[in-house]
C-alpha positions in Angstrom: 121.7 206.5 200.5 125.2 206.9 201.9 125.9 209.4 204.6 128.5 212.0 203.7 131.9 211.5 205.2 132.8 213.7 208.2 135.3 216.5 207.6 138.9 215.5 208.3 140.3 216.7 211.7 142.2 219.9 211.7 145.9 219.6 212.0 147.8 222.0 214.2 151.2 220.7 213.2 151.8 223.4 210.5 150.9 226.3 212.8 153.7 225.7 215.4 156.0 228.7 214.9 157.6 228.5 218.4 161.2 228.1 217.1 160.8 230.7 214.3 159.5 233.3 216.7 162.3 232.5 219.2 165.1 232.7 216.7 163.8 235.9 215.1 163.5 237.4 218.6 167.1 236.5 219.5 168.5 237.8 216.2 166.7 241.1 216.5 167.7 241.4 220.1 171.3 240.9 219.3 171.5 243.1 216.2 169.3 246.1 216.7 165.9 246.2 218.2 165.4 245.1 221.8 161.7 245.9 221.8 161.1 243.6 218.8 163.1 240.9 220.5 160.8 241.1 223.4 157.7 241.0 221.2 158.9 237.9 219.3 160.0 236.3 222.5 156.5 236.7 223.8 155.1 235.1 220.6 157.5 232.2 221.1 156.4 231.8 224.7 152.7 231.9 223.7 153.2 229.2 221.0 155.3 227.1 223.3 152.6 227.0 225.9 150.0 226.2 223.2 151.9 223.3 221.7 153.7 222.0 224.7 157.2 222.9 223.5 160.3 224.2 225.3 160.1 227.9 226.3 163.9 228.4 226.3 164.1 230.4 223.0 161.3 232.8 224.1 162.9 233.5 227.4 166.3 234.0 225.8 164.9 236.5 223.3 163.1 238.4 226.0 166.3 238.5 228.2 168.5 239.7 225.3 165.9 242.3 224.3 165.9 243.7 227.9 169.7 243.7 227.9 169.8 245.5 224.6 167.4 248.2 225.8 169.4 248.8 229.0 172.7 248.8 227.2 171.4 251.2 224.6 170.1 253.6 227.3 173.5 253.5 229.1 175.4 254.1 226.0 173.2 257.1 225.0 173.3 258.6 228.4 177.1 258.4 228.6 177.4 260.5 225.4 177.5 257.6 223.0 176.4 259.8 220.0 178.1 257.3 217.7 175.7 254.6 218.6 175.3 252.1 216.9 178.9 251.3 216.5 178.8 250.4 212.8 177.9 254.0 211.8 181.4 255.3 212.7 
């Protein structure tokens, strides 16, 4: 009798979403939602650590998200009732 073949090794190549999370975080940070930019930046950092990739996009998304939140708070406290600008 022949022994059954062992299962093939699991591939982690298809699960690396580091770049996707980073780009989504940057886009959301620049357009509207700083908190979502920080969230996706964190996901990008997590995957970058896991797969040994660059962490630049994750840190950039987090930084832009924080800048967006601070800028939004400043604009609203200075009477920026027309924020965001495209609703004029």
